[in-house]
C-alpha positions as CSV (number, residue, x, y, z in Angstrom):
1,M,-17.6,-57.9,-17.1
2,I,-18.9,-61.0,-15.4
3,K,-21.9,-62.5,-16.8
4,V,-24.1,-65.0,-15.2
5,I,-26.7,-66.5,-17.4
6,I,-29.2,-68.7,-15.5
7,A,-31.7,-71.0,-17.0
8,R,-35.1,-72.2,-15.3
9,N,-37.3,-74.8,-16.4
10,S,-41.1,-74.7,-16.8
11,E,-41.6,-75.3,-12.9
12,S,-39.0,-72.3,-12.2
13,Q,-36.2,-75.0,-11.2
14,I,-32.9,-74.0,-12.1
15,T,-31.4,-76.3,-14.5
16,E,-28.1,-74.8,-15.4
17,F,-26.0,-71.5,-14.9
18,T,-22.8,-70.2,-17.0
19,M,-20.5,-67.7,-15.7
20,T,-18.0,-65.9,-18.3
21,G,-15.9,-63.3,-18.4
22,H,-13.7,-61.1,-15.9
23,A,-15.0,-58.2,-13.7
24,D,-11.9,-55.8,-14.3
25,Y,-12.6,-54.1,-11.2
26,D,-9.1,-54.3,-10.0
27,V,-6.0,-55.9,-11.2
28,H,-5.7,-59.9,-11.3
29,G,-5.1,-61.1,-7.7
30,K,-6.8,-58.1,-6.2
31,D,-10.0,-58.3,-7.8
32,L,-12.6,-58.1,-5.1
33,V,-15.7,-58.4,-7.5
34,C,-14.2,-61.4,-9.3
35,A,-12.8,-63.0,-5.9
36,G,-16.4,-62.8,-4.7
37,A,-18.2,-64.0,-7.6
38,S,-15.9,-67.1,-8.0
39,A,-16.4,-67.8,-4.4
40,V,-20.3,-67.8,-4.3
41,V,-20.0,-69.9,-7.6
42,F,-17.5,-72.2,-6.7
43,G,-18.9,-72.9,-3.2
44,C,-22.6,-73.5,-4.8
45,V,-20.9,-76.3,-6.9
46,N,-18.8,-77.7,-3.9
47,A,-22.0,-77.9,-2.1
48,L,-24.0,-79.7,-4.7
49,F,-21.4,-82.2,-4.5
50,A,-20.9,-82.4,-0.8
51,L,-24.4,-82.2,0.4
52,T,-26.5,-83.5,-2.2
53,A,-26.7,-87.0,-4.1
54,S,-26.8,-84.7,-7.4
55,E,-23.9,-84.8,-9.9
56,P,-24.0,-81.9,-12.0
57,D,-22.1,-81.7,-15.2
58,V,-19.5,-79.1,-14.8
59,D,-17.3,-77.2,-17.4
60,M,-14.7,-74.9,-16.9
61,A,-12.0,-73.1,-18.5
62,D,-8.2,-73.8,-17.2
63,D,-7.3,-70.2,-17.1
64,G,-10.4,-68.7,-15.5
65,G,-13.3,-66.9,-16.9
66,Y,-15.5,-69.4,-17.5
67,L,-17.8,-72.1,-15.6
68,S,-20.8,-74.0,-16.8
69,M,-22.9,-76.3,-14.6
70,K,-26.0,-78.2,-15.7
71,L,-28.1,-80.5,-14.0
72,E,-30.1,-83.6,-15.5
73,N,-32.5,-83.9,-12.6
74,P,-33.1,-80.5,-10.9
75,D,-36.1,-81.8,-8.8
76,D,-34.4,-81.9,-5.6
77,D,-35.4,-79.3,-3.1
78,K,-31.9,-79.3,-1.5
79,V,-30.3,-78.6,-4.9
80,Q,-32.7,-76.1,-5.4
81,L,-32.4,-74.1,-2.2
82,I,-28.3,-74.3,-2.9
83,L,-28.9,-72.6,-6.4
84,E,-31.5,-70.0,-4.9
85,T,-28.9,-69.1,-2.1
86,M,-26.2,-68.9,-4.9
87,I,-28.3,-66.5,-6.9
88,V,-29.0,-64.4,-3.7
89,S,-25.3,-63.8,-3.1
90,L,-24.7,-62.8,-6.5
91,K,-27.5,-60.5,-6.6
92,T,-26.0,-58.7,-3.6
93,I,-22.8,-58.2,-5.6
94,E,-24.4,-57.1,-8.5
95,S,-26.3,-54.2,-6.3
96,E,-23.3,-53.1,-5.3
97,Y,-21.0,-53.5,-8.2
98,T,-23.3,-53.2,-11.4
99,E,-20.7,-52.2,-13.8
100,F,-18.8,-55.2,-13.3
101,I,-21.2,-58.0,-13.1
102,K,-24.7,-58.9,-14.6
103,L,-27.1,-61.7,-13.9
104,E,-29.5,-62.8,-16.9
105,Y,-31.9,-65.3,-17.0
106,K,-33.0,-67.6,-19.9
């Protein structure tokens, strides 16, 4: 199962997220859930770098199954919009594939 843990600060701003695991919906290379979740999360991180002045701290495993992103300054409205969009997309996947992906908040 893919687990996405999203952290918010006291102002409800997203400060970090971590995605771990594998969906195991299908065999490697044909896993629709893993491909969808990965595309959403990597697209979000790429958008943060390309469209904002933010430089998030990103860590990921070479062999997949782990990606972590932390923000030092989450106050930028554009950054928060991109991250909220990521959550909406991941919730959409979660609603259809609840056995394979789970979002959690801390």
